[in-house]
C-alpha positions as YAML, in Angstrom:
chain: A
units: angstrom
residues:
- id: 1
  name: MET
  ca: [104.69, 121.08, 94.79]
- id: 2
  name: THR
  ca: [102.73, 120.06, 91.70]
- id: 3
  name: SER
  ca: [104.64, 118.44, 88.88]
- id: 4
  name: ALA
  ca: [104.71, 119.79, 85.35]
- id: 5
  name: VAL
  ca: [103.72, 116.28, 84.20]
- id: 6
  name: SER
  ca: [100.10, 116.69, 85.33]
- id: 7
  name: SER
  ca: [98.09, 118.87, 87.69]
- id: 8
  name: ARG
  ca: [96.69, 115.60, 89.12]
- id: 9
  name: LEU
  ca: [100.15, 114.48, 90.21]
- id: 10
  name: HIS
  ca: [101.63, 115.74, 93.48]
- id: 11
  name: ILE
  ca: [105.36, 115.14, 94.06]
- id: 12
  name: CYS
  ca: [107.20, 115.92, 97.27]
- id: 13
  name: VAL
  ca: [109.86, 114.83, 99.73]
- id: 14
  name: PRO
  ca: [107.88, 112.21, 101.65]
- id: 15
  name: THR
  ca: [106.83, 112.23, 105.24]
- id: 16
  name: PRO
  ca: [106.87, 108.98, 107.20]
- id: 17
  name: ALA
  ca: [103.04, 109.02, 107.07]
- id: 18
  name: GLN
  ca: [103.05, 109.23, 103.26]
- id: 19
  name: LEU
  ca: [105.46, 106.30, 103.00]
- id: 20
  name: HIS
  ca: [103.31, 104.33, 105.44]
- id: 21
  name: GLY
  ca: [100.32, 105.00, 103.16]
- id: 22
  name: LEU
  ca: [102.29, 103.76, 100.16]
- id: 23
  name: ALA
  ca: [103.29, 100.61, 102.07]
- id: 24
  name: ASP
  ca: [99.57, 99.95, 102.62]
- id: 25
  name: GLU
  ca: [98.97, 100.22, 98.86]
- id: 26
  name: LEU
  ca: [102.02, 98.46, 97.36]
- id: 27
  name: ARG
  ca: [101.48, 96.41, 94.25]
- id: 28
  name: GLU
  ca: [101.81, 92.68, 94.82]
- id: 29
  name: GLY
  ca: [104.96, 92.41, 92.70]
- id: 30
  name: ASP
  ca: [106.69, 95.09, 94.76]
- id: 31
  name: GLN
  ca: [105.75, 93.30, 97.98]
- id: 32
  name: ILE
  ca: [107.16, 90.01, 96.69]
- id: 33
  name: GLU
  ca: [110.34, 91.68, 95.42]
- id: 34
  name: LEU
  ca: [110.92, 93.25, 98.85]
- id: 35
  name: ILE
  ca: [110.54, 89.88, 100.60]
- id: 36
  name: ARG
  ca: [112.84, 88.15, 98.10]
- id: 37
  name: SER
  ca: [115.39, 90.96, 98.69]
- id: 38
  name: GLY
  ca: [115.38, 90.24, 102.40]
- id: 39
  name: TRP
  ca: [113.11, 92.94, 103.80]
- id: 40
  name: CYS
  ca: [110.74, 91.71, 106.49]
- id: 41
  name: ASN
  ca: [107.99, 94.18, 105.57]
- id: 42
  name: PRO
  ca: [107.39, 97.25, 103.40]
- id: 43
  name: TYR
  ca: [106.99, 99.59, 106.38]
- id: 44
  name: PHE
  ca: [110.48, 98.86, 107.63]
- id: 45
  name: ALA
  ca: [111.94, 98.97, 104.10]
- id: 46
  name: LEU
  ca: [110.43, 102.39, 103.38]
- id: 47
  name: GLY
  ca: [111.49, 103.71, 106.79]
- id: 48
  name: GLU
  ca: [115.06, 102.66, 106.06]
- id: 49
  name: ALA
  ca: [114.84, 104.13, 102.57]
- id: 50
  name: LEU
  ca: [113.84, 107.48, 104.05]
- id: 51
  name: ARG
  ca: [116.76, 107.28, 106.46]
- id: 52
  name: VAL
  ca: [119.55, 106.30, 104.03]
- id: 53
  name: SER
  ca: [118.55, 107.82, 100.69]
- id: 54
  name: ASP
  ca: [120.47, 110.84, 99.44]
- id: 55
  name: TYR
  ca: [117.53, 111.75, 97.21]
- id: 56
  name: ILE
  ca: [113.93, 110.66, 97.72]
- id: 57
  name: ARG
  ca: [110.58, 111.66, 96.28]
- id: 58
  name: TYR
  ca: [107.01, 110.52, 96.74]
- id: 59
  name: ALA
  ca: [104.23, 110.81, 94.17]
- id: 60
  name: GLU
  ca: [100.50, 110.62, 94.56]
- id: 61
  name: VAL
  ca: [97.82, 110.98, 91.94]
- id: 62
  name: ASP
  ca: [94.35, 112.22, 92.82]
- id: 63
  name: GLY
  ca: [95.34, 111.86, 96.47]
- id: 64
  name: LYS
  ca: [96.30, 108.17, 96.17]
- id: 65
  name: PRO
  ca: [99.87, 106.90, 96.77]
- id: 66
  name: MET
  ca: [101.47, 106.13, 93.42]
- id: 67
  name: ALA
  ca: [105.19, 105.62, 94.04]
- id: 68
  name: ALA
  ca: [108.34, 106.52, 95.91]
- id: 69
  name: TRP
  ca: [111.72, 106.83, 94.24]
- id: 70
  name: GLY
  ca: [115.08, 107.17, 95.90]
- id: 71
  name: LEU
  ca: [118.79, 107.13, 95.32]
- id: 72
  name: VAL
  ca: [121.56, 105.92, 97.60]
- id: 73
  name: VAL
  ca: [124.93, 107.34, 96.52]
- id: 74
  name: THR
  ca: [127.68, 104.86, 97.28]
- id: 75
  name: ASP
  ca: [130.66, 106.33, 95.42]
- id: 76
  name: VAL
  ca: [130.65, 110.09, 94.93]
- id: 77
  name: MET
  ca: [134.03, 110.15, 93.20]
- id: 78
  name: GLN
  ca: [133.01, 107.63, 90.55]
- id: 79
  name: GLY
  ca: [129.38, 108.82, 90.43]
- id: 80
  name: ILE
  ca: [127.80, 105.48, 91.31]
- id: 81
  name: GLY
  ca: [124.37, 105.35, 92.86]
- id: 82
  name: TYR
  ca: [121.74, 102.76, 93.57]
- id: 83
  name: PRO
  ca: [118.20, 103.89, 92.79]
- id: 84
  name: TRP
  ca: [115.13, 102.20, 94.17]
- id: 85
  name: LEU
  ca: [111.44, 102.39, 93.38]
- id: 86
  name: LEU
  ca: [108.32, 101.10, 95.04]
- id: 87
  name: THR
  ca: [104.94, 101.42, 93.36]
- id: 88
  name: GLY
  ca: [101.41, 101.60, 94.64]
- id: 89
  name: LYS
  ca: [98.25, 100.22, 93.11]
- id: 90
  name: ALA
  ca: [97.45, 103.66, 91.63]
- id: 91
  name: VAL
  ca: [100.11, 102.96, 88.98]
- id: 92
  name: ASN
  ca: [97.77, 100.39, 87.45]
- id: 93
  name: ASP
  ca: [95.27, 103.15, 86.58]
- id: 94
  name: HIS
  ca: [97.84, 105.81, 85.62]
- id: 95
  name: LYS
  ca: [100.56, 103.98, 83.67]
- id: 96
  name: LEU
  ca: [101.40, 106.81, 81.28]
- id: 97
  name: LEU
  ca: [101.54, 109.38, 84.06]
- id: 98
  name: PHE
  ca: [103.80, 107.07, 86.06]
- id: 99
  name: TYR
  ca: [106.05, 106.52, 83.04]
- id: 100
  name: ARG
  ca: [106.43, 110.27, 82.45]
- id: 101
  name: ALA
  ca: [107.17, 110.92, 86.12]
- id: 102
  name: SER
  ca: [109.72, 108.06, 86.06]
- id: 103
  name: GLN
  ca: [111.56, 109.69, 83.17]
- id: 104
  name: LEU
  ca: [111.86, 112.92, 85.18]
- id: 105
  name: PHE
  ca: [113.15, 111.13, 88.26]
- id: 106
  name: VAL
  ca: [115.70, 109.08, 86.36]
- id: 107
  name: ALA
  ca: [116.97, 112.25, 84.67]
- id: 108
  name: GLU
  ca: [117.32, 113.90, 88.09]
- id: 109
  name: MET
  ca: [119.15, 110.86, 89.48]
- id: 110
  name: LEU
  ca: [121.56, 110.82, 86.54]
- id: 111
  name: LYS
  ca: [122.46, 114.44, 87.30]
- id: 112
  name: ARG
  ca: [123.47, 113.32, 90.78]
- id: 113
  name: CYS
  ca: [125.09, 110.02, 89.76]
- id: 114
  name: PRO
  ca: [125.92, 109.31, 86.13]
- id: 115
  name: HIS
  ca: [126.13, 105.56, 86.78]
- id: 116
  name: LEU
  ca: [122.99, 103.93, 88.19]
- id: 117
  name: ILE
  ca: [122.85, 100.29, 89.27]
- id: 118
  name: VAL
  ca: [119.69, 98.54, 90.42]
- id: 119
  name: MET
  ca: [118.79, 94.97, 91.29]
- id: 120
  name: ILE
  ca: [115.45, 93.71, 89.91]
- id: 121
  name: ASP
  ca: [113.68, 90.49, 90.78]
- id: 122
  name: ALA
  ca: [113.99, 88.20, 87.76]
- id: 123
  name: ASN
  ca: [110.43, 87.01, 88.49]
- id: 124
  name: TYR
  ca: [108.93, 90.52, 88.26]
- id: 125
  name: PRO
  ca: [108.38, 91.12, 84.52]
- id: 126
  name: ARG
  ca: [106.59, 94.46, 85.07]
- id: 127
  name: ALA
  ca: [109.63, 95.88, 86.87]
- id: 128
  name: ILE
  ca: [112.01, 94.53, 84.23]
- id: 129
  name: GLY
  ca: [109.88, 95.98, 81.43]
- id: 130
  name: TRP
  ca: [109.65, 99.37, 83.14]
- id: 131
  name: ALA
  ca: [113.42, 99.51, 83.71]
- id: 132
  name: GLU
  ca: [114.18, 98.60, 80.10]
- id: 133
  name: SER
  ca: [111.61, 101.10, 78.78]
- id: 134
  name: ILE
  ca: [113.34, 104.01, 80.49]
- id: 135
  name: GLY
  ca: [116.83, 102.97, 79.46]
- id: 136
  name: PHE
  ca: [118.23, 100.51, 81.98]
- id: 137
  name: GLU
  ca: [120.19, 97.62, 80.48]
- id: 138
  name: MET
  ca: [120.08, 94.19, 82.09]
- id: 139
  name: THR
  ca: [123.78, 93.38, 82.55]
- id: 140
  name: GLY
  ca: [123.61, 90.01, 84.26]
- id: 141
  name: MET
  ca: [121.78, 87.83, 86.72]
- id: 142
  name: LEU
  ca: [123.01, 87.34, 90.27]
- id: 143
  name: PRO
  ca: [121.80, 85.61, 93.42]
- id: 144
  name: TRP
  ca: [120.33, 88.26, 95.73]
- id: 145
  name: GLY
  ca: [118.78, 88.41, 99.16]
- id: 146
  name: PRO
  ca: [119.04, 85.93, 102.01]
- id: 147
  name: ASN
  ca: [117.99, 82.97, 99.85]
- id: 148
  name: GLY
  ca: [120.04, 83.85, 96.77]
- id: 149
  name: GLU
  ca: [116.99, 84.55, 94.64]
- id: 150
  name: PRO
  ca: [117.67, 85.33, 90.94]
- id: 151
  name: PHE
  ca: [117.83, 89.08, 90.35]
- id: 152
  name: PHE
  ca: [118.94, 91.04, 87.31]
- id: 153
  name: ARG
  ca: [121.60, 93.66, 87.71]
- id: 154
  name: ALA
  ca: [120.46, 96.60, 85.60]
- id: 155
  name: GLU
  ca: [122.60, 99.62, 84.77]
- id: 156
  name: MET
  ca: [122.23, 103.01, 83.18]
- id: 157
  name: VAL
  ca: [125.13, 105.30, 82.35]
- id: 158
  name: GLY
  ca: [124.42, 108.94, 81.60]
- id: 159
  name: ASP
  ca: [126.48, 111.39, 79.59]
...
């Protein structure tokens, strides 16, 4: 399926091979955030994400892995879900395209869960800036992961 955002952008439900390719191309900040969260490696983290996510999409641009987004629904009755995002190096060359695709995915996630909560490494300013730019609000800092690293709790509440 080709996205309406750009004919250069391909979005689909990922295969394990596509997620493996993204793991090979993760941006350094994403790799560090995964480790600080307690994941031993990006391959395992993305495999688990594929297994547990209620909604997951993969994006590539010009054939290069750009990102994977997912949502884990934890409380259907209250509409609470935990989105996640991992980005590849292709984002560095296609920031506007990535931003537009992100807006579409967040809108889709809000349809499924009107209350989104995500934990973001306090030492990853790119991730914090991205989250704020699409409407997440930093609602506090908490210790996270096996070593109690500082992470922001960010929330977005839809209509």
